[in-house]
Structure formats: structure tokens, C-alpha cells
C-alpha positions as CSV (number, residue, x, y, z in Angstrom):
1,X,-31.1,-1.3,8.3
2,X,-28.6,1.1,6.9
3,X,-29.8,2.7,3.6
4,X,-27.0,1.8,1.2
5,X,-28.9,1.9,-2.1
6,X,-27.2,5.0,-3.4
7,X,-23.7,3.6,-2.4
8,X,-24.5,0.2,-4.0
9,X,-25.6,1.9,-7.3
10,X,-22.4,4.1,-7.3
11,X,-20.2,1.1,-6.8
12,X,-21.9,-0.8,-9.6
13,X,-21.8,2.0,-12.1
14,X,-18.1,2.9,-11.3
15,X,-16.9,-0.7,-11.4
16,X,-18.8,-1.5,-14.5
17,X,-16.9,1.1,-16.5
18,X,-13.5,-0.4,-15.5
19,X,-14.6,-4.0,-15.8
20,X,-16.1,-3.5,-19.2
21,X,-12.8,-1.9,-20.4
22,X,-10.7,-4.7,-19.0
23,X,-12.8,-7.3,-20.7
24,X,-12.7,-5.5,-24.1
25,X,-9.1,-4.5,-24.0
26,X,-7.5,-7.7,-23.0
27,X,-7.7,-11.5,-23.2
28,X,-6.0,-14.3,-21.2
29,X,-4.5,-17.6,-22.2
30,X,-3.2,-20.3,-20.0
31,X,0.3,-21.8,-20.5
32,X,2.5,-24.4,-18.7
33,X,5.4,-22.6,-17.3
34,X,7.7,-24.7,-19.5
35,X,6.6,-22.5,-22.4
36,X,8.4,-19.5,-20.9
37,X,11.6,-18.5,-22.6
38,X,14.0,-15.9,-21.2
39,X,17.4,-14.4,-22.1
40,X,19.3,-11.5,-20.6
41,X,17.2,-9.0,-22.6
42,X,13.6,-10.3,-22.5
43,X,11.1,-12.9,-21.5
44,X,8.7,-14.4,-24.1
45,X,5.9,-16.9,-24.2
46,X,5.4,-18.5,-27.6
47,X,7.3,-15.6,-29.1
48,X,5.3,-12.8,-27.5
49,X,7.4,-10.6,-25.2
50,X,6.4,-9.8,-21.6
51,X,6.2,-6.3,-20.3
52,X,8.6,-5.3,-17.5
53,X,6.0,-5.7,-14.8
54,X,5.0,-9.1,-16.1
55,X,8.7,-10.1,-16.3
56,X,9.1,-9.1,-12.6
57,X,6.2,-11.2,-11.6
58,X,7.7,-14.2,-13.3
59,X,11.0,-13.6,-11.5
60,X,9.0,-13.6,-8.2
61,X,7.4,-16.9,-9.2
62,X,10.8,-18.4,-10.0
63,X,12.3,-16.9,-6.8
64,X,15.0,-15.0,-8.7
65,X,16.0,-11.4,-8.7
66,X,14.7,-9.2,-11.5
67,X,18.4,-8.5,-12.4
68,X,19.1,-12.2,-12.9
69,X,19.3,-11.6,-16.7
70,X,22.6,-9.8,-16.3
71,X,24.3,-13.2,-16.1
72,X,23.2,-14.2,-19.6
73,X,26.2,-12.5,-21.2
74,X,28.6,-14.2,-18.8
75,X,27.5,-17.8,-19.7
76,X,27.5,-19.9,-22.8
77,X,24.2,-20.6,-24.5
78,X,24.2,-24.2,-23.2
79,X,24.9,-23.2,-19.6
80,X,22.1,-20.6,-19.7
81,X,19.6,-23.0,-21.1
82,X,20.4,-25.6,-18.5
83,X,19.9,-23.1,-15.7
84,X,16.7,-21.6,-17.1
85,X,15.2,-25.0,-17.6
86,X,16.2,-26.0,-14.1
87,X,14.4,-23.0,-12.7
88,X,11.2,-23.9,-14.6
89,X,11.5,-27.5,-13.5
90,X,11.5,-26.5,-9.9
91,X,8.0,-25.1,-10.4
92,X,6.7,-28.5,-11.7
93,X,3.4,-28.4,-13.5
94,X,2.6,-24.8,-12.6
95,X,0.2,-23.1,-15.0
96,X,0.5,-19.4,-15.7
97,X,-2.1,-17.1,-17.1
98,X,-0.8,-14.6,-19.6
99,X,-2.9,-11.4,-20.1
100,X,-2.5,-9.8,-23.5
101,X,-3.0,-6.2,-24.5
102,X,-2.3,-3.9,-27.4
103,X,-3.7,-6.3,-29.9
104,X,-1.8,-9.2,-28.6
105,X,1.6,-7.7,-29.3
106,X,2.7,-7.9,-25.6
107,X,1.9,-9.8,-22.5
108,X,1.0,-7.1,-20.0
109,X,0.4,-9.2,-16.9
110,X,1.1,-12.7,-15.5
111,X,-0.9,-14.6,-12.9
112,X,-0.2,-18.0,-11.5
113,X,-3.3,-20.2,-11.7
114,X,-4.9,-21.3,-8.5
115,X,-6.6,-24.6,-9.1
116,X,-8.9,-24.1,-6.0
117,X,-10.6,-21.0,-7.4
118,X,-14.3,-21.5,-8.2
119,X,-14.3,-18.7,-10.8
120,X,-12.0,-17.7,-13.6
121,X,-10.2,-14.4,-13.3
122,X,-12.7,-12.3,-15.2
123,X,-15.6,-13.6,-13.0
124,X,-13.6,-13.2,-9.7
125,X,-13.2,-9.4,-10.2
126,X,-17.0,-9.1,-10.7
127,X,-17.7,-11.4,-7.7
128,X,-15.8,-9.0,-5.4
129,X,-18.1,-6.2,-6.3
130,X,-21.2,-8.5,-6.1
131,X,-20.2,-9.7,-2.6
132,X,-19.5,-6.1,-1.4
133,X,-22.9,-4.9,-2.7
134,X,-24.8,-7.8,-1.2
135,X,-23.2,-7.2,2.2
136,X,-24.0,-3.5,2.0
137,X,-27.6,-4.4,1.2
138,X,-27.8,-6.5,4.4
139,X,-25.8,-4.2,6.7
140,X,-27.4,-2.1,9.5
141,X,-24.5,0.3,9.0
142,X,-24.9,3.0,6.4
143,X,-21.8,3.6,4.1
144,X,-20.9,6.4,1.7
145,X,-18.9,5.7,-1.5
146,X,-15.5,7.4,-1.0
147,X,-13.6,6.3,-4.1
148,X,-12.7,3.5,-6.5
149,X,-9.2,3.5,-7.9
150,X,-7.8,1.1,-10.5
151,X,-4.1,0.4,-11.3
152,X,-4.0,-0.8,-14.9
153,X,-0.4,-2.1,-14.6
154,X,-1.2,-4.6,-11.8
155,X,-5.0,-4.8,-12.3
156,X,-5.5,-3.7,-8.7
157,X,-8.8,-2.3,-7.6
158,X,-9.0,-0.2,-4.4
159,X,-12.5,0.7,-3.1
160,X,-13.1,2.8,-0.1
161,X,-16.3,3.6,1.8
162,X,-17.0,5.7,4.9
163,X,-19.6,5.6,7.7
164,X,-20.3,9.3,8.3
165,X,-22.1,8.5,11.5
166,X,-19.0,6.8,13.0
167,X,-17.3,10.0,14.2
168,X,-14.0,9.8,16.1
169,X,-13.3,12.9,18.1
170,X,-9.6,12.8,18.5
171,X,-9.2,15.4,21.2
172,X,-12.7,15.4,22.6
173,X,-13.4,19.0,21.8
174,X,-15.1,18.6,18.4
175,X,-12.2,20.3,16.7
176,X,-10.7,17.4,14.9
177,X,-13.2,14.7,13.7
178,X,-12.3,11.5,11.8
179,X,-14.8,9.2,10.1
180,X,-14.3,5.4,9.9
181,X,-15.0,3.0,7.1
182,X,-13.4,0.2,5.1
183,X,-11.1,-0.1,2.1
184,X,-11.0,-3.2,-0.1
185,X,-8.0,-3.9,-2.3
186,X,-8.0,-6.8,-4.7
187,X,-6.6,-8.3,-7.9
188,X,-7.5,-11.5,-9.7
189,X,-5.4,-13.4,-7.3
190,X,-5.2,-11.4,-4.1
191,X,-7.5,-9.7,-1.6
192,X,-7.2,-7.5,1.5
193,X,-9.4,-5.3,3.5
194,X,-8.3,-2.5,5.9
195,X,-10.1,0.1,8.0
196,X,-10.2,3.4,6.2
197,X,-10.2,6.7,8.0
198,X,-10.9,10.2,6.7
199,X,-10.3,13.5,8.5
200,X,-13.6,15.5,8.2
201,X,-12.0,18.9,8.1
202,X,-10.0,18.3,4.9
203,X,-10.7,14.7,3.7
204,X,-7.2,13.4,4.4
205,X,-7.4,9.6,4.2
206,X,-5.6,6.9,6.0
207,X,-5.6,3.1,5.6
208,X,-4.6,1.1,8.6
209,X,-2.8,-2.3,8.7
210,X,-1.5,-2.0,12.2
211,X,-2.7,-3.8,15.4
212,X,-4.1,-6.7,13.4
213,X,-6.8,-4.5,11.7
214,X,-8.2,-5.8,8.5
215,X,-7.8,-9.1,6.7
216,X,-5.4,-10.4,4.0
217,X,-6.4,-13.5,2.0
218,X,-3.2,-15.0,0.6
219,X,-3.0,-16.8,-2.7
220,X,-2.7,-20.2,-0.9
221,X,-6.1,-19.6,0.8
222,X,-7.6,-17.7,-2.0
223,X,-11.2,-18.8,-2.4
224,X,-14.7,-17.4,-2.7
225,X,-15.8,-18.4,0.8
226,X,-12.8,-16.8,2.6
227,X,-13.2,-13.6,0.7
228,X,-17.0,-13.4,1.3
229,X,-16.5,-13.9,5.0
230,X,-13.9,-11.2,5.2
231,X,-16.0,-8.7,3.2
232,X,-19.2,-9.4,5.2
233,X,-17.4,-9.1,8.6
234,X,-15.8,-5.8,7.7
235,X,-19.0,-4.2,6.4
236,X,-21.4,-5.5,9.2
237,X,-19.0,-4.8,12.1
238,X,-17.7,-1.4,10.9
239,X,-15.0,0.4,12.8
240,X,-16.7,1.6,16.0
241,X,-14.5,-0.8,18.0
242,X,-11.4,1.1,16.9
243,X,-12.6,4.6,17.9
244,X,-10.8,4.6,21.3
245,X,-7.5,3.3,19.7
246,X,-7.6,6.0,17.0
247,X,-8.3,8.7,19.5
248,X,-5.5,7.5,21.8
249,X,-3.0,7.4,18.9
250,X,-3.9,10.9,17.8
251,X,-3.4,12.3,21.3
252,X,-0.2,10.4,21.6
253,X,1.2,12.1,18.5
254,X,0.0,15.5,19.5
255,X,2.0,15.3,22.7
256,X,5.3,14.7,20.9
257,X,7.5,16.1,18.2
258,X,9.1,14.3,15.2
259,X,12.7,13.3,15.4
260,X,15.1,14.1,12.5
261,X,15.3,10.4,11.9
262,X,11.5,10.1,11.5
263,X,11.5,13.2,9.3
264,X,14.2,11.8,7.0
265,X,12.5,8.5,6.8
266,X,9.6,10.1,4.9
267,X,11.8,12.7,3.1
268,X,13.9,9.8,1.7
269,X,10.8,8.0,0.6
270,X,10.2,10.8,-1.9
271,X,13.9,11.1,-2.8
272,X,14.4,7.5,-3.6
273,X,13.1,7.8,-7.2
274,X,15.2,10.4,-9.0
275,X,13.1,10.0,-12.2
276,X,9.9,11.0,-10.5
277,X,9.5,14.8,-10.8
278,X,6.4,14.9,-8.5
279,X,8.3,13.2,-5.7
280,X,11.1,15.7,-6.0
281,X,8.7,18.6,-5.8
282,X,7.1,17.1,-2.7
283,X,10.4,16.5,-1.0
284,X,11.5,20.1,-1.8
285,X,8.3,21.8,-0.7
286,X,7.2,19.8,2.3
287,X,10.4,18.2,3.6
288,X,12.8,21.2,3.6
289,X,15.4,20.5,6.2
290,X,17.0,24.0,5.9
291,X,15.5,25.3,9.2
292,X,16.8,22.2,11.0
293,X,20.3,22.7,9.5
294,X,20.2,26.3,10.7
295,X,19.1,25.4,14.2
296,X,21.8,22.7,14.7
297,X,24.6,24.5,12.8
298,X,26.2,21.3,11.7
299,X,26.2,18.9,8.7
300,X,23.2,16.7,9.5
301,X,24.1,14.2,6.7
302,X,27.2,13.2,8.5
303,X,25.4,12.3,11.7
304,X,24.7,8.8,12.7
305,X,21.2,7.2,12.7
306,X,21.2,7.2,16.5
307,X,22.0,10.9,16.6
308,X,19.2,11.7,14.2
309,X,16.8,9.7,16.3
310,X,17.5,12.1,19.2
311,X,17.5,15.3,17.2
312,X,14.3,17.4,17.6
313,X,12.9,18.9,14.4
314,X,10.4,21.1,16.2
315,X,7.6,19.6,14.2
316,X,4.6,18.3,16.1
317,X,4.0,14.6,15.3
318,X,0.2,15.0,14.7
319,X,0.8,18.0,12.4
320,X,3.4,15.9,10.5
321,X,0.9,13.0,10.2
322,X,-1.7,15.3,8.8
323,X,0.8,16.6,6.3
324,X,1.5,13.0,5.1
325,X,-2.2,12.2,4.7
326,X,-2.8,15.5,2.9
327,X,-0.1,14.6,0.4
328,X,-1.7,11.2,-0.2
329,X,-5.3,12.5,-0.4
330,X,-4.7,15.5,-2.7
331,X,-3.4,13.8,-5.8
332,X,-4.7,16.6,-8.0
333,X,-2.2,18.9,-6.3
334,X,0.7,16.6,-5.6
335,X,0.5,14.6,-8.9
336,X,1.1,11.2,-7.3
337,X,-0.5,8.1,-8.7
338,X,-3.2,6.0,-7.0
339,X,-0.7,3.3,-6.1
340,X,1.8,5.9,-4.7
341,X,-1.0,7.4,-2.6
342,X,-2.0,4.0,-1.3
343,X,1.5,3.2,-0.2
344,X,1.9,6.6,1.5
345,X,-1.4,6.2,3.3
346,X,-0.3,2.9,4.8
347,X,3.2,4.3,5.6
348,X,1.5,7.2,7.4
349,X,-0.7,4.8,9.3
350,X,2.3,2.9,10.5
351,X,3.7,6.2,11.9
352,X,0.3,7.1,13.4
353,X,0.2,3.8,15.4
354,X,3.9,3.8,16.3
355,X,4.1,2.6,19.9
356,X,7.0,4.8,20.9
357,X,8.2,7.8,19.0
358,X,11.9,8.5,18.9
359,X,11.9,11.5,21.2
360,X,9.9,9.7,23.9
361,X,12.8,7.6,24.9
362,X,15.2,10.4,25.7
363,X,16.1,11.6,29.2
364,X,15.2,15.2,29.9
365,X,18.4,17.4,29.9
366,X,19.4,18.2,33.5
367,X,22.5,19.3,35.4
368,X,23.9,16.6,37.6
369,X,26.5,17.6,40.3
370,X,28.0,14.2,40.6
371,X,30.8,14.1,43.3
372,X,34.3,13.4,42.0
373,X,35.6,10.5,44.2
374,X,39.2,9.8,44.9
375,X,39.4,6.7,42.6
376,X,38.6,8.9,39.5
377,X,41.9,10.7,39.8
């Protein structure tokens, strides 16, 4: 049996701090969706305004864009009321759960109630941790607590654990070792588990959702039994069956360079939010395209997507991948949030498992002395 007592205790103590704060700082009330009111400026329930993130969730439930409110000023009051009531009617008897914060002055989060759930929302969060700890107590595999992150805006927990004995030797020379484990991401109404990998030399982390790894329990199937099965399977089976795939992918990257298109894909990821100073610093420091401009001597911005996919940056793909995971794993230096790190880790994982890198599908430059036949004249 794997000795997971210390890990279990760490998970319980870390989670209790957050769970206790959630329960003390907020309370939830159920409402029929017909109690929702919205104009072009705000959404309210019984006169209490919704936060921006809560309003966006409501838009998703109603299947409308978050910018839908801009049409408010273009309609009469009667027209707007008819449309808004129609949108709510399409959701029938849906019950929504409003989560209040700041003394009840604002609704910070919205959940759609799942009538099949066996626990209420507060209990379900605790039941995740209870199930994980119970599975760890029965597992023959030993795990080490790697981290527990909590996004207060979406009430998302992200727990990662590593099996230090499950070493993955990428190049077979002992120079680049990865450890395998699992990550569990969940909210009151969603759950997913993914393999979690950490590079031993500098603790760069990667979450993988490629090749069918992991499990996602959708809201429609959200129930205690499905989640318990997914957690128990992930912990008891571990990631040993993925070792060969991880090693092969690492070697694949090391044998190829990054194209300009692949380089810009990640550079643009950090340039998309002009109001995020940390993203701008990362793009400037780690994705400087100056040397590439100098090498090609042309305006790269004017080139087509196809051209960029054939342009060689001179950056080894495995080195580039390690850079991405370093950025995601060293938040104290990069300044990115837990959620931003999680997104980047998954995006890096997709690059890691990319079946064919851009520069693999390009013919080697050769000189062809093709004969000029008479009909060409």
C-alpha cells in the first residue's frame, strides 16, 4: 500500500482553509429564472446586481452573447421586455442558484441547479476532497501533494499530486526526468481530471488533455457516483501507462524546430490582453521576434499564415516547450494568475502532443535540374 497519510493530511488542511472561508464569506439562494431582470446596463435578481462574471454565466445559460445588452438602447421598453421574457421562457422551469458576497450587496456567481445531484453545492465541494482522500488511503501508489489552487471568481479548485516513483526518462540518459501524477479541477457543478507531469530539474508542470487522457464529467452527467469512479480510477491506476507516450513526444519535439507560425501562436496568446501588464512583459522578454526579423530581412507581419508555418525560427521545439511550462510554473516570477497558468499548461500540453509540427511537412531544399522540353517554349 502506498503511504499517503502525509498527503491526505496536507490536502485536508489546505482545503479546509478555503472551504471555511467560502462558507463564511458567502451564502446561496435558489430562484426561478423568471426572477432574473436585465437591461443594457446590468442584470439583477430581486433588485440585487450580478457581477460581470455572473452576468456572463447567465448569458451562456440563455445562449446569448455577453454583448447582447447593446441592443437595449435600440429598442423600445416594450420590445426589450418581450424579448427578455421570451429568452427566459425558453429555459422553462430552470432554477438558478445565486451566490452572494460582500454582505449581500452583489451576486458574485450563478449556478444552474442540477436536480440529480445528491448533495447541495456546499457539500459537493467537500465531497470531492473526501473522495480523493479516501482513494489515496486505499491506493497502492504513493502520491505527494504538489499544490492546491483556488479561483475565487469561478469557485474553481485545482489540486495536483505527483508520484515521485513514476519517473519518465525522456531521452533515456537520465538527464531529463519527468514525474507523473494527477490533477483534479472542479467547481460546484463541474469536474475533470487530467494527468499532471512535472519536470524534475526545475519543477515545470504540464496538464495533459490530449489522446483521451483524463476524464470530464459534464453537468448533464454530474453525480456523485460518476465523479467517485473517475477519481478512484485516476488515483489507483496512476500514469505509468503513459510513460512511453510522454517519452516519444519529448523526443519528437527535440528532433524538430519551431515554425514562426507556432512561435506567434503563443506570442499572440500573451498579446491578446492589452490591459494585462504581466502578459506584455512575458511577450517582450520571452517571445522577442527581433532575431527572426533580422535573419529573414523582411516584414514578417505581412507574410501569410502558410508562409509563417514554413519559416524556421531556429528554436528547438523541446526547448520552446520547456519555456512555456516554466512560465506557467513560476508564477512568483511571471506574475500570472492560477487560472492563466492552468490555461497555459494545457496549451503547452497540446503543443507537446502535436502529431505533426509545422516544419516536419516541408520538403528539404534541393537543386533539381529539370530538363526544359520543347512544349514549354
